[in-house]
Structure formats: C-alpha cells, structure tokens
LOVEXLO-163736 format. One line per 10 residues: number of its first residue (from 1); their letters; for each residue z negated, y, x of N, C-alpha, C, CB. Coordinates in Angstrom, 3 decimals, decimal comma. Atoms other than C-alpha are relative to their C-alpha. Glycine has a CB too. Example, Ala and Ser with C-alpha at 12.3 -4.5 7.8 and 13.67 -1.06 7.14 Angstrom:
1 = as = 0,000:-1,190:0,890:-7,800:-4,500:12,300:0,000:1,200:0,900:-1,246:0,027:-0,992  0,060:-1,190:-0,820:-7,140:-1,060:13,670:-0,730:1,090:-0,770:1,415:0,462:0,414
***
This chain:
1 = xxxxxxxxxx = 0,000:-1,182:0,834:0,000:0,000:0,000:0,000:1,243:0,876:-1,207:0,000:-0,947  -0,072:-1,150:-0,889:1,091:2,588:2,516:0,580:1,200:-0,732:0,840:-0,326:1,240  -0,524:-1,215:0,602:1,632:6,175:1,460:1,375:0,278:0,582:-0,956:1,200:0,232  -1,352:-0,280:-0,431:5,255:7,078:1,629:0,521:1,177:-0,788:0,911:-1,229:-0,170  -0,636:-1,095:0,741:7,412:10,004:0,674:0,735:-0,641:-1,158:0,981:0,856:0,912  -0,559:0,621:1,192:8,437:9,237:-2,840:0,239:1,080:-1,039:-0,938:-1,108:-0,553  -0,278:-0,916:1,100:10,120:11,206:-5,567:-0,453:-0,671:-1,282:1,516:0,385:-0,066  0,402:0,627:1,259:8,761:10,702:-9,050:1,203:-0,598:-0,718:-0,703:1,017:-0,906  -1,039:0,666:0,778:10,770:8,299:-11,140:-0,261:0,128:-1,492:0,095:-1,469:0,388  0,381:-0,118:1,408:8,854:8,751:-14,382:-1,335:0,718:-0,099:-0,077:-1,394:-0,679
11 = xxxxxxxxxx = 1,317:-0,561:0,278:5,797:10,270:-15,979:-0,849:-1,094:-0,635:0,095:1,260:-0,932  0,938:0,959:0,585:2,737:8,242:-16,885:-0,895:0,727:-0,993:-0,851:-0,700:1,102  1,010:-0,474:0,945:0,705:8,876:-20,002:-1,202:-0,906:0,171:0,528:-0,004:-1,495  1,230:0,735:-0,264:-2,833:7,835:-19,148:-1,067:0,354:-1,020:-0,505:0,285:1,412  1,208:-0,286:0,766:-5,919:7,510:-21,282:-1,177:-0,316:0,903:-0,059:-0,829:-1,342  1,173:0,113:-0,855:-9,133:8,065:-19,342:-1,227:0,055:-0,900:-0,034:1,132:1,090  1,167:0,081:0,872:-12,298:6,963:-21,144:-1,250:-0,235:0,830:0,170:-1,119:-1,046  1,278:0,180:-0,670:-15,860:7,323:-19,905:-0,647:-1,257:-0,573:-0,927:1,256:-0,177  0,481:1,309:0,458:-17,076:3,723:-20,132:-1,407:0,104:-0,590:0,010:-1,010:1,160  1,306:0,062:0,647:-19,960:3,159:-22,527:-0,370:1,221:-0,812:-1,031:-0,216:1,013
21 = xxxxxxxxxx = 0,345:-1,219:0,748:-19,866:6,631:-24,083:0,208:-0,226:-1,494:0,853:1,205:0,485  -0,072:0,118:1,455:-20,581:6,731:-27,825:-0,512:1,293:-0,607:-0,819:-1,226:-0,517  -1,417:0,236:0,232:-18,857:8,514:-29,381:0,770:0,103:1,312:0,555:0,998:-1,033  -0,754:0,032:-1,248:-16,130:7,989:-26,797:0,349:1,399:0,526:1,268:-0,796:-0,198  -0,408:-1,207:-0,708:-15,533:10,738:-24,253:1,276:-0,380:0,741:-1,135:0,541:0,990  -1,276:0,409:-0,592:-11,880:10,616:-23,249:0,960:1,168:0,152:0,644:-1,083:-0,843  -1,077:-0,959:-0,216:-8,824:12,504:-22,040:1,323:-0,762:0,051:-0,229:0,822:1,313  -1,361:0,535:-0,125:-5,105:11,843:-22,348:0,751:0,929:0,942:0,728:-0,113:-1,410  -0,648:-0,766:-1,060:-3,139:12,965:-19,288:1,449:-0,419:0,166:-0,749:-0,170:1,318  -1,349:0,308:-0,464:0,459:13,156:-18,191:0,027:0,322:1,488:1,105:0,814:-0,797
31 = xxxxxxxxxx = -0,103:-0,180:-1,450:0,960:12,655:-14,449:1,292:-0,644:0,483:-1,235:-0,611:0,737  -1,161:0,641:-0,611:3,887:11,796:-12,209:-0,419:-1,372:0,512:0,587:0,873:1,156  0,314:1,358:-0,442:4,076:8,113:-11,325:-0,322:-0,081:1,491:1,154:-0,917:-0,316  0,200:0,028:-1,447:4,016:8,979:-7,622:-1,199:0,831:0,461:1,244:0,491:0,690  1,182:-0,767:-0,388:0,743:10,930:-7,684:-0,868:-0,868:0,917:-0,809:0,468:-1,262  0,913:0,704:-0,898:-1,513:9,951:-4,787:-1,394:-0,054:-0,610:-0,044:0,685:1,384  1,335:0,135:0,592:-5,006:8,739:-5,634:-0,945:1,116:0,425:-0,599:-1,337:0,377  0,820:-1,149:-0,398:-6,548:11,607:-3,649:0,214:1,178:-0,930:0,315:0,410:1,436  -0,320:-1,077:0,942:-4,766:14,132:-5,865:-0,447:-0,387:-1,408:1,519:0,312:0,017  0,447:0,451:1,329:-5,479:12,023:-8,968:-1,500:0,231:-0,158:0,338:-1,502:-0,216
41 = xxxxxxxxxx = 1,431:-0,297:0,068:-9,186:12,356:-8,131:-0,224:1,442:-0,440:-0,672:-0,253:1,362  0,151:-1,410:0,377:-8,824:16,142:-8,364:0,359:0,215:-1,467:0,880:0,893:0,894  -0,421:-0,110:1,398:-6,976:15,819:-11,689:-1,095:-0,547:-0,919:1,335:-0,761:-0,234  1,059:0,595:0,816:-9,701:13,540:-13,069:-1,234:0,892:-0,033:-0,369:-1,386:0,533  1,162:-0,889:-0,061:-12,470:15,875:-11,889:0,166:1,186:-0,942:-0,219:0,495:1,433  -0,240:-1,179:0,825:-10,907:18,885:-13,592:0,111:-0,370:-1,473:1,267:0,718:0,456  -0,230:0,352:1,408:-9,816:17,119:-16,782:-1,272:-0,492:-0,686:1,081:-1,067:-0,102  1,241:0,486:0,613:-13,166:15,425:-17,360:-1,067:1,087:-0,032:-0,525:-1,221:0,757  1,010:-1,056:-0,052:-15,207:18,462:-16,366:-1,061:-0,233:1,060:-0,660:0,134:-1,333  0,943:0,225:-1,093:-16,955:17,088:-13,286:0,151:1,107:1,038:0,224:-1,392:0,647
51 = xxxxxxxxxx = -0,005:-1,047:-1,012:-17,806:19,395:-10,393:0,384:-0,487:1,390:-1,341:0,634:0,058  -0,432:0,532:-1,290:-16,838:17,079:-7,528:-1,072:-0,029:1,066:1,133:0,786:0,496  1,096:-0,009:-0,969:-20,282:17,042:-5,881:-0,251:-1,365:0,631:-1,261:0,483:-0,664  0,383:1,351:-0,387:-20,392:13,269:-5,471:1,195:-0,835:0,463:-0,687:-0,690:-1,158  -1,024:0,933:-0,437:-18,480:10,369:-3,967:0,655:-0,670:-1,202:-0,596:-1,052:0,942  -0,734:0,688:1,060:-15,934:8,426:-5,980:0,754:-1,176:0,596:0,975:0,966:-0,723  -0,856:1,104:-0,430:-13,859:5,269:-5,816:0,789:-0,513:-1,197:-0,838:-1,143:0,639  -0,788:0,714:0,999:-11,198:3,370:-7,701:-0,250:-1,481:0,229:1,539:0,354:0,093  0,198:1,440:-0,094:-11,719:-0,303:-8,461:1,134:-0,654:-0,768:-1,406:-0,438:-0,557  -1,116:0,687:0,642:-8,720:-2,500:-9,168:0,202:-1,343:0,688:1,303:0,859:0,055
61 = xxxxxxxxxx = -0,247:1,334:-0,524:-8,263:-6,226:-8,768:-0,927:-0,411:1,131:1,395:-0,091:0,466  0,947:0,341:-1,060:-11,384:-6,581:-6,623:0,102:0,872:1,232:0,190:-1,408:0,397  -0,154:-0,933:-1,113:-10,231:-3,797:-4,292:-0,708:1,313:-0,302:1,487:0,253:0,294  0,644:-1,301:0,101:-12,131:-0,587:-3,642:0,848:0,993:0,776:-1,470:-0,039:0,540  -0,883:-1,002:-0,589:-10,046:2,501:-2,957:-0,695:1,350:-0,125:1,414:0,014:-0,697  0,655:-1,303:0,038:-11,489:5,880:-2,025:0,103:0,681:1,348:-1,467:-0,140:-0,412  0,078:-0,677:-1,286:-12,461:8,032:0,918:-0,933:-0,836:0,867:-0,508:1,497:-0,143  0,871:0,836:-0,830:-13,736:5,691:3,643:-1,174:0,795:0,560:0,797:-0,622:1,143  1,235:-0,622:-0,477:-17,337:6,547:4,541:-0,710:-1,021:0,883:-0,922:0,467:-1,198  0,593:1,031:-0,860:-18,347:4,456:7,581:-1,526:-0,060:-0,084:0,408:0,239:1,431
71 = xxxxxxxxxx = 1,463:-0,008:0,075:-21,980:5,543:7,194:-0,525:-0,656:-1,274:-0,512:1,423:0,084  0,387:0,662:1,245:-22,018:3,993:3,701:0,697:-1,349:-0,152:0,324:0,892:-1,197  -0,700:1,284:0,044:-20,277:0,720:4,600:-0,990:-1,086:-0,417:0,648:-0,338:1,384  0,874:1,053:0,516:-21,928:-1,965:2,485:0,725:-1,351:0,036:-0,461:0,333:-1,445  -0,727:1,248:-0,113:-19,639:-4,754:3,632:1,264:-0,041:-0,846:-0,887:-1,128:-0,380  -1,224:-0,066:0,802:-16,826:-3,615:1,355:1,087:0,658:0,829:-0,232:0,781:-1,330  -1,135:-0,632:-0,668:-13,424:-2,882:2,775:0,565:1,065:-0,931:1,097:-1,052:0,386  -0,493:-1,124:0,798:-12,562:0,560:1,408:1,405:0,353:0,462:-0,945:1,234:0,115  -1,363:-0,414:-0,283:-8,837:1,259:1,233:0,060:1,518:-0,150:1,028:-0,714:-0,950  -0,095:-1,464:0,021:-8,075:4,901:2,013:0,904:0,440:-1,155:0,546:0,541:1,358
81 = xxxxxxxxxx = -0,761:-0,454:1,171:-6,969:6,596:-1,227:1,225:0,833:0,380:-0,899:0,812:-0,916  -1,148:-0,803:-0,429:-4,599:8,795:0,770:1,214:-0,866:0,320:-0,370:0,835:1,217  -1,115:0,911:-0,296:-2,442:5,705:1,391:0,548:-0,672:-1,256:-0,447:-1,066:0,992  -0,358:0,721:1,227:-2,059:4,689:-2,266:0,543:0,961:-1,055:-1,222:-0,761:-0,556  -0,581:-0,739:1,122:0,169:6,008:-5,056:-0,380:-0,708:-1,300:1,557:0,113:0,142  0,371:0,589:1,277:-0,670:5,469:-8,710:0,964:-1,107:-0,408:-0,048:1,070:-1,075  -0,980:1,015:0,399:2,561:3,539:-9,262:-0,150:-1,296:0,794:1,409:0,543:0,173  0,314:1,231:-0,725:1,343:1,031:-6,633:-0,973:-0,877:-0,787:-0,587:0,330:1,374  1,064:0,712:0,717:-1,448:0,067:-9,034:0,309:-0,232:-1,472:-1,285:0,762:0,116  -0,334:0,095:1,421:-0,118:0,687:-12,538:1,517:0,050:-0,132:-0,679:1,150:-0,830
91 = xxxxxxxxxx = -1,456:0,010:0,100:3,431:-0,260:-13,433:0,519:-0,273:-1,406:0,554:-1,021:0,933  -0,438:0,260:1,375:3,508:-1,256:-17,105:-1,124:0,367:-0,960:0,418:-1,492:-0,186  1,033:-0,357:0,973:1,714:-0,177:-20,282:-1,085:-1,072:-0,106:0,630:0,231:-1,365  1,238:0,780:0,088:-1,824:-1,537:-20,634:-0,584:-0,350:1,368:0,251:-1,270:-0,778  0,610:0,149:-1,319:-2,260:-1,833:-16,848:-1,153:0,994:0,083:1,049:0,236:1,158  1,160:-0,886:-0,054:-5,638:-0,315:-16,004:-0,764:-0,167:1,300:-0,923:-0,262:-1,180  0,899:0,033:-1,142:-8,166:0,428:-13,320:-1,251:0,781:-0,355:0,679:0,578:1,274  1,264:-0,717:0,190:-11,673:1,828:-13,008:-0,109:1,097:1,052:-1,222:-0,973:0,086  0,305:-1,121:-0,891:-12,521:5,214:-11,500:-1,498:0,239:-0,155:0,862:1,314:-0,346  1,443:-0,238:0,038:-16,192:5,594:-10,589:-0,317:1,284:0,742:-0,780:-1,189:0,614
101 = xxxxxxxxxx = 0,416:-1,267:-0,589:-17,711:8,989:-9,915:-1,519:0,048:0,032:0,579:1,208:-0,792  1,443:-0,152:-0,188:-21,239:9,634:-8,599:-0,672:-1,376:-0,040:-0,602:0,938:-1,089  0,537:1,356:-0,071:-22,582:6,299:-7,404:-1,444:-0,097:-0,486:0,087:-0,506:1,413  1,373:0,006:0,523:-26,131:7,297:-8,409:-0,007:-0,095:-1,520:-0,753:1,262:0,449  -0,089:0,026:1,465:-25,289:8,051:-12,050:1,021:-1,028:-0,480:0,370:1,389:-0,535  -1,015:1,037:0,265:-22,355:5,600:-11,929:0,813:0,287:-1,255:-0,667:-1,360:-0,133  -0,894:-0,340:1,101:-19,942:7,347:-14,253:1,301:-0,770:0,198:0,260:1,547:-0,075  -1,221:0,802:-0,106:-17,233:4,714:-14,704:0,963:0,403:-1,100:-0,316:-1,515:-0,082  -1,070:-0,401:0,904:-13,960:5,689:-16,314:1,064:-1,086:0,002:0,605:1,377:0,410  -1,117:0,945:0,074:-11,357:3,235:-17,535:1,271:0,815:-0,166:-0,179:-1,030:-1,182
111 = xxxxxxxxxx = -1,285:-0,691:0,033:-7,849:4,511:-16,832:1,047:-1,017:-0,425:0,354:0,644:1,393  -1,004:0,905:0,547:-5,158:2,855:-18,939:1,347:0,710:-0,030:-0,401:-0,485:-1,421  -1,366:-0,500:0,121:-1,428:3,381:-18,593:0,453:-0,294:-1,424:0,967:-0,659:1,068  -0,405:0,166:1,403:-0,459:3,986:-22,221:1,507:-0,086:-0,160:-0,529:1,147:-0,836  -1,452:-0,079:0,148:3,207:4,885:-21,857:0,630:0,440:1,303:0,386:0,965:-1,132  -0,825:-0,511:-1,089:5,886:5,392:-19,265:1,050:0,882:-0,655:0,656:-1,169:0,862  -0,879:-0,990:0,607:7,839:8,528:-20,116:1,138:0,358:0,944:-0,787:1,254:-0,382  -1,119:-0,457:-0,808:11,191:9,788:-18,935:-0,418:1,231:0,792:1,230:0,306:-0,883  0,251:-1,162:-0,828:11,003:12,244:-16,109:0,786:1,163:-0,585:0,389:-0,262:1,489  -0,672:-1,187:0,517:11,777:15,697:-17,460:-0,573:1,220:0,700:-0,160:0,116:-1,548
121 = xxxxxxxxxx = 0,447:-1,223:-0,661:11,037:19,287:-16,609:-1,416:0,408:-0,416:0,965:1,128:-0,303  1,371:-0,311:0,401:7,576:19,159:-18,197:-0,895:0,118:1,222:-0,545:-1,074:-0,956  0,947:-0,148:-1,097:4,781:20,309:-15,985:-0,999:-1,148:-0,048:-0,727:1,370:-0,071  1,045:1,009:-0,096:2,420:17,654:-14,781:-0,736:0,268:1,309:0,589:-1,473:-0,058  0,807:0,665:1,014:-0,350:16,916:-14,396:-0,434:0,975:-1,092:-1,223:-0,647:0,641  0,451:-0,799:1,133:-1,487:18,109:-17,781:-0,880:-0,873:-0,898:1,213:0,581:-0,796  0,831:0,662:0,999:-4,210:17,200:-20,254:0,615:0,347:-1,345:-1,526:0,445:0,091  -0,624:-0,278:1,288:-2,648:16,802:-23,683:-0,940:-0,211:-1,177:1,212:-0,861:-0,171  0,941:0,250:1,094:-5,617:15,619:-25,730:-1,298:-0,536:0,589:0,595:-1,003:-1,045  1,276:0,562:-0,420:-9,227:14,554:-25,520:-1,043:0,179:-1,069:-0,467:0,632:1,291
131 = xxxxxxxxxx = 1,135:-0,128:0,924:-12,551:14,269:-27,268:-1,288:0,099:0,785:-0,060:-1,194:-0,980  1,370:-0,152:-0,468:-16,056:15,373:-26,449:-0,090:0,684:1,372:-0,665:-1,354:0,061  0,284:-0,652:-1,285:-17,543:17,372:-23,581:-0,412:-1,043:1,027:-1,110:1,074:-0,155  0,457:0,829:-1,108:-18,206:15,825:-20,220:-1,519:0,148:0,131:0,721:0,394:1,331  1,437:-0,154:-0,259:-21,872:15,058:-19,541:-0,241:0,916:1,193:-0,654:-1,370:0,247  0,318:-0,850:-1,150:-23,552:17,516:-17,173:-0,228:-0,840:1,261:-1,246:0,856:-0,296  0,261:0,662:-1,284:-23,692:16,589:-13,491:-1,486:-0,336:0,117:0,448:0,899:1,189  1,362:0,392:-0,386:-26,825:14,748:-12,351:-0,978:-0,133:-1,170:-0,542:0,998:0,968  0,903:0,157:1,140:-28,188:14,064:-15,833:-0,549:-1,421:-0,108:0,719:0,372:-1,287  0,609:1,331:-0,008:-28,967:10,427:-15,020:0,855:-1,095:-0,606:-1,283:0,048:-0,720
141 = xxxxxxxxxx = -0,877:1,029:0,562:-25,941:8,457:-16,158:-0,034:0,013:-1,520:-0,398:-1,379:0,517  -0,075:0,053:1,469:-25,345:7,368:-19,741:-1,373:0,079:-0,660:0,697:-1,276:-0,439  1,331:-0,001:0,611:-29,039:6,740:-20,427:-0,629:1,381:0,083:-0,907:-1,035:0,679  0,533:-1,355:-0,142:-30,067:10,127:-19,066:0,697:0,974:-0,926:0,133:0,473:1,434  -0,766:-0,867:0,894:-27,295:11,783:-21,057:-0,456:-0,185:-1,444:1,507:-0,289:0,126  0,488:0,256:1,364:-28,452:10,094:-24,277:-1,365:0,650:-0,215:-0,088:-1,521:-0,271  1,317:-0,645:0,095:-32,012:11,290:-23,588:0,140:1,517:-0,087:-0,875:-0,378:1,210  -0,241:-1,442:0,030:-30,724:14,807:-22,907:0,452:0,442:-1,388:1,052:0,392:1,052  -0,491:-0,367:1,337:-28,849:14,874:-26,227:-1,104:-0,085:-1,049:1,166:-0,907:-0,404  1,138:0,117:0,929:-31,962:13,674:-28,112:-0,932:1,194:0,146:-0,778:-1,313:0,249
151 = xxxxxxxxxx = 0,880:-1,143:-0,267:-34,032:16,388:-26,454:0,599:1,283:-0,578:-0,240:0,160:1,521  -0,645:-1,231:0,462:-31,488:19,097:-27,321:0,089:0,082:-1,523:1,389:0,106:0,593  -0,025:-0,004:1,467:-31,509:18,067:-30,995:-1,346:0,408:-0,592:0,393:-1,379:-0,523  1,349:-0,261:0,500:-35,241:18,771:-31,259:-0,633:1,180:0,728:-0,878:-1,246:0,154  0,589:-1,173:-0,662:-36,336:22,346:-30,436:-1,516:-0,103:0,205:0,305:1,237:-0,806  1,448:0,180:-0,171:-39,947:21,124:-30,752:-0,321:-0,991:1,120:-0,631:-0,479:-1,310  0,224:0,958:-1,094:-39,475:18,550:-27,984:-0,605:0,749:1,186:1,340:-0,718:0,415  0,706:-0,668:-1,105:-41,747:19,347:-25,017:0,912:0,391:1,165:-1,096:-0,898:0,514  -0,913:-0,316:-1,093:-38,767:19,393:-22,615:1,225:0,807:-0,452:0,454:-1,279:0,661  -1,167:-0,686:0,556:-36,350:21,283:-24,884:0,397:1,233:0,828:-0,282:0,415:-1,444
161 = xxxxxxxxxx = -0,315:-1,245:-0,705:-36,573:24,666:-23,119:0,276:-0,235:1,487:-1,145:0,995:-0,160  -0,289:0,351:-1,396:-36,682:23,086:-19,658:1,439:-0,494:0,135:-0,989:-1,080:0,510  -1,368:0,528:-0,037:-33,424:21,262:-20,448:1,020:1,125:-0,213:0,185:-1,101:-1,074  -0,894:-1,146:0,196:-31,786:24,442:-21,781:0,097:0,833:1,267:-0,485:0,871:-1,166  0,025:-0,765:-1,241:-32,857:26,234:-18,620:0,792:-0,728:1,081:-1,451:0,240:0,464  -0,716:0,811:-0,996:-31,547:23,377:-16,425:1,508:0,062:-0,243:-0,488:-1,472:-0,042  -1,417:-0,063:0,352:-28,214:23,479:-18,294:0,588:1,396:0,171:0,195:-0,457:-1,423  -0,485:-1,374:-0,092:-28,006:27,246:-17,965:0,401:0,564:-1,348:1,169:0,073:0,943  -0,311:-0,465:1,350:-27,842:27,727:-21,740:0,360:-1,156:-0,913:1,139:1,006:0,034  -0,356:1,017:0,988:-26,566:25,908:-24,776:1,040:-0,979:0,532:0,518:0,661:-1,263
171 = xxxxxxxx = -0,965:1,039:-0,336:-24,606:22,688:-24,460:0,441:-0,658:-1,298:-0,606:-1,050:0,996  -0,552:0,648:1,195:-22,323:21,392:-27,210:0,768:-1,235:0,435:0,924:0,974:-0,806  -0,666:1,220:-0,450:-21,419:17,726:-26,604:1,348:-0,243:-0,654:-0,878:-1,168:-0,254  -1,288:0,170:0,680:-18,487:18,030:-29,010:1,081:0,957:0,503:-0,182:0,192:-1,482  -0,940:-1,025:-0,448:-16,889:21,002:-27,263:0,874:-0,511:1,140:-0,752:1,255:0,440  -0,955:0,359:-1,042:-13,769:20,301:-25,232:0,984:1,148:0,184:0,746:-1,322:-0,353  -0,932:-1,068:-0,310:-11,789:23,017:-23,527:1,168:-0,605:0,770:-0,690:1,142:0,817  -1,169:0,570:-0,679:-8,338:21,609:-22,785:0,576:0,962:1,018:1,072:-0,380:-1,012
***
C-alpha cells in the first residue's frame, strides 16, 4: 500500500457513524477516491467536530494505520497513513473500516462506502448531511457523554453549573452546523 501520485477516478459517498451513539451521531461525506488517510483524518476531524488534540488510527482487516509513534509501540505494526489512499481500502459499496480517535475516550467511527459517484466538477471533500452534535473533547467516551447529557438536563444537578462552565456555555446535542 505505497502512496503514489494518483488522479481521482471517482468520488466516494461515505457515511461516518460514531459507534454506539444513541441517537446515532453521523455525517455523510463526499471525498475523492484517491484521498490519503492523513488528509482524510483532517476531513473527519472537521466534519465530526473534533479538535484534533489526540492520536488516531484506522483499523481495517486486522491492520492498524495511522501516524507511527515508536514511543507507544504496543507490539502492533502501525502502517504509516501517509502511504495509504482510501481507494486502497474501500473499493465497492458496503466496504467499511473503523477510525478511532482519542485512545483514552476511544471514539470509534464506522466509515462505510455507500456509493461510488462519477467524477465531476463538484468540490470535495464536502459534508452533505448529518445528525447530532459531536460530543465535547475529553468528556469520557460514550459513558461520560451520556452522564454529561443527563447532568445538562437537570439544572438542579449538583454538577450542572460546573459542566456548563467546563463546556464554556450551553451545549445542544441536536445542533449540527454543516
């Protein structure tokens, strides 16, 4: 899976869903088939609403792909994401992979190739649809996020104002700014 100069041949319509989120938190993206995984990371960060403070990796077919971190080598062979194009991993509808962000909170996203579209003059990457706001950084994974939402629903909760202060103001879990 060596990175090579490649012209896009098509556009991929991807659905990115935050695993385990209820209601589902997801985005629908259009990207070029030849997008590198390093650039795709940036697209995922922006489209989901993450801030990029933490490490990430892609998991596909038992392989781990990301930014090699020798100081965090846990016996896994990490393939350098700068050497891999998306079309190396996804080639037909329903093909999928996992993108994990923040190994502490373990935000896993399932990325599914929904459609292969004709290459046209449309701008890509682009977010075309989605649902729900991204959880705040460092809120403790899905369980911490669920606790945060419960706290924010109850102004009498002892941690209500602390959580508002930590968030920097109101947080609407249904709000999505495409």
